[in-house]
N, C-alpha and C positions, 0 to 999 in steps of 0.2 A: 344843335351844334352851330356855333357862330362861323360865318365866313372868315377866312384868314385876314382879310382887310380890316374887318371889325375887330378881330383879336389884336392886330397890330395897333389900331387906334387906341384901344383900351390899355395896351401895354404902354403906349406913349403917355397917356394921361396919368397912369400910375408912376411912371418915370418922373414926371414933373412934380407930382405930389411928394414923392419920396425924396427927391433931390432938395426940395425946399425945406422940408422938416428935418432932414439930416443935419443941416447947418444949425437949426434951432436946438436940436438935441446935443450936438457937439459943444456949442457954446454953453448950454444949460448944464451939461455934465461937468464942464470945466469950472463954472461959477459955483455949483453946489458941491463939487468934489466927490461926485457919485460915480463909482465904477459901473454900476448897473446902467446908468444913463450913457456913460461913455461907451460901454459895451454895445448898448442898443444903437448908438450913433455909428459905431464901427460896423455893426451889422447892417445898418442902413446904407453905409458906403458900399458894402458888397451887394446890397439890393440894387443900388444905382448901377453898379458895374454889371450885375446879372441882367437887369432890364435892358441896358445898352447892348449887351451881347445877344440877348433874345431878339431885339429889334433888328440888329445887324444881320443875324442869322436868317431871320424871316425875309429880309430884303434880298439877301444873297440867294436864298432858295427860289426866289421868283425869276432869277436870271436863267436864260436859256443855257442848255448844256453844250459846252464846247466838245469838239471831237475827242479830245483826250480824257474827258470826264463824262462817260456815257450816262451816268446816273445824275449828272448835274451837281448841284451843291446841297443836296438834301441832307447829307451827313453833317454839315456844319451845325445844324440844329442839335444833333446829338453831342457833338464836340462842345458846344456852348453849355449844354446841360451838364456834361462831365466836368467842365471847368468850374461851373457854379457850385457843384457838389464839393469839389476839392477846396474852393475858397471858403465855403461854409465850415468845413472841418478845421481848416487852419485858423479861422477866426475863433472857433470854439476853443481850440487849444490855447490860444493867446488869452482868452477870457479865464480859463482854468489857472493859467500861470499867475495872472494878476490877482485873481481871487485868493490864491494861496498866499501871496505876499500880504494881502490885506487882512487875512485871518491872523497873521503873525502880529501885525500892528494896525488895528482898525483906526482909520482916520475919522475926523469929524466930518459929517455930511449934513447938509441942510435939507431936512426931510420934507417940509411943506412945499418948497419950491420944486423939489425933485418930483413930488406927486403931480403937481400941475403940468410939468413938462412931459412926464410919462403919460398922463391922461391925453394930452394932445397927440402924442405919438400913437397911442392906441386908436384914437379916432381916425388918424390918417391911414394907419395900417388896415383898419376895418373897412374904410372906403376902398382901398386898393384891393383887398381880398374880395370884396363884393364885385368889383369890376372884372376881376379875373376868374371868378368862380365858375361861370358857365364855360369859359374857353379852356379850362385846365385839362379837360379830357381830350381836347383836339390835338394837343402837341406836348411832347415831353419837355420841350423848351419852355412853353408857357407854364407847364406844371412846375418846372424848376423855379420860375419867377414867382409863381403862386406860393410855393413852399417858402421862399425867401420872405415874402410879405407876411405869411402866417407865423413863421418862426420869429420874425421881428415883432409881431403883435404879442407873442408870448413873452418876449423880452420886455415889452412895455408893461405888460401885466405884472411881471416880476418886479420891475422898477417901481410900479405904483404901490404894490404891497410892501416892498422894502421901505419906501418913503413913508408909508403909514406907520410902520413899526418904529422907524427912527423918530418920527415926529411925535408919536404918542407915548412911546416907552423909552426912547433914547437908546435903542438896541442897534448899534452901528454894525454889528456882525450880520445884520439882515442884508446889507448891501452886497458883500461878497457871497453870502449864502444863496440869495436869489440869482446872482450872476452865474453860480455853478449850475443851478437848476436850468436856467435859460440855455447855457452852453450844452448841457446834456440833451435837452429837447432838440436843439439845432442839429446835433450830431446824428440823432435818430432819423430825422427828416433827410439829412444830407446822405446818410448811408443808403437809404432806400433809393434815392435818386441816382447815386453813384452806381449801385448794383444794376439798376435798370439800364443806364447808359452803357455800362461795360458789356452787359449781355447783348445789347443791340450791336455794338462794335465787334463783338465776337461772333456775330451772326447766329446767336442761339435761337432756338425755337421760341417764339413769343409766348409769354406766360399764359395768355388767354386761349392758346391753341393746343389741343390734344393731338399729338403727332400720330398716335395709334388710331384716333378717330378719323383723322384726315385720310390715312391709308384705307380705312374701312369705306369711307365715302367714295374714294376712287375705285376700289374693287367692286363697289355696288353697281357700277356702270356696266351694262351688258356688253360682252365681247372682250372683257379684260381677263387674262389668265393670271398675271402676276404683276407686282409693283416692286421696284427696287430703286436705290439711289434717290430716295425721297428726302427733300430738304425744304424747310420753311424758315424764312428769316424776315427781319424787319429792315426795310430800306431807311425809312424815317417814320415819325409818329403817324399812325393811321394808314401806312402804306406797307402792307405785307406782300411777300413774294413767295412763289413756290416753283420748284423744278422737280421732275421725276422721270424715270424711265418706266414704261409699261410694256408688257409682253402680251400680244394679242392672242386670243383663243383661236382655234382653227375655224370655228363658225362665227367669226367676228363680223360686226357690222362695218360700214364704211368708216375709214379713219376720221372723216369730217364729223360724222354723227357721234363717234366716241369722244372726240375732243370737245364737241359742243356739250355733250352730257357731263363730262368732267368739269368743265368750266361752270356750267349752270349749278351743279350740285355743290361745288366748293364755294361759290358765291353765296348760295342760300344758307349753307351750314356754317361757314366761317368768315364770310365777307372777303375772301381772297379773290382778287381780280387779275393780279399780275401772275400769269401761269405760263410756264414753259414745259412742254411735254415732249420727250423723245420716244417714238414708237419703235418697238422691236418685234420681229416675227418670232414664232416659236422655235425656229431653227437658228435664232440669233443673227439673222441677216438684218442689219439695222437700216432703218429708213428714218431720217430725221425730219420730223414735221413739227413746226412751232406754231402755236395758236395764240 
C-alpha cells in the first residue's frame, strides 16, 4: 500500500496529464465532428474536476481536527467520492441524449483523424490508470479518480473503434452507438462508487466485515457473558470503528485484561483498531471504561 503522500503525488501527475489531453480531445472532437470524442473530452473534464476534488480532500484530511469536528475532515474524502459519482452519472445522461439526437440525423464524421486522437487519449488514460492502480485500494477517493480514468479509457476505446468503422465502412451510426456503450459503462462504475459512498455516510457496516463474526470474536474473550449495542462503521477509507456494550460474567477477569483481549482479537480478525467498549456488570450497574 502506498503512503498517502505518494498517492497525492501520483494523483497530481494524472491531473496534469488529463488536463492537457482534455484540451486536445475537445478541439479534435470539434474539428472531426465526433460525438464520441466530444463525450470523451467531456468525461475528461469530469476527470479533471474529480482529480482536483480528490487532491483537495486529501489535503484537507491532513489538517488537524478543530474542537467542533472531533473526527477532523476525514469525511471530505467520502463527500468528494459521492460528488464524483453523481457527476459521472450526469455526464452519461448527457451523452445518451446527444447520441439519441445523432441516431435521428447522423452527421458526417472524419474517421481517420478521430482514430488518431482517440489513440492518444487511450495512451494518456492508460498511463493515468497505471499510476493510480496500486493506490486505488487505499482510499475511496483515489478509487473514484481511478474509476474516472478507467471509464475514460473505455470511452477512448469506443471512439477508436467508431473511428475505424467510419473510416473503413462509412458507418456514421458507429459514433453515437459507441457513445451509448461508453455511457452505459460509466454509469455502472459510477453506481458502484455512489453506493459505497452512501453506505459510508449512512454508517452502514463495511462490506468486508461480518457483524455476526465480530460478535463471535468479542464473545470468545474469557469473562464476557453477553454483547449488545454492537456497531461497526467506516469513518473514512481504511479507518473502521467499533462500539459495543459488554456484560461481564460473574467470574470475569480484570476489565483491563478483557479490553486488551477484545482489542487484540478484533485487530487480528478484522483489522479494527478504533474500538470503544462500555462495560456493564450482570446486574446492569454500568461502569464506562473506554480503551
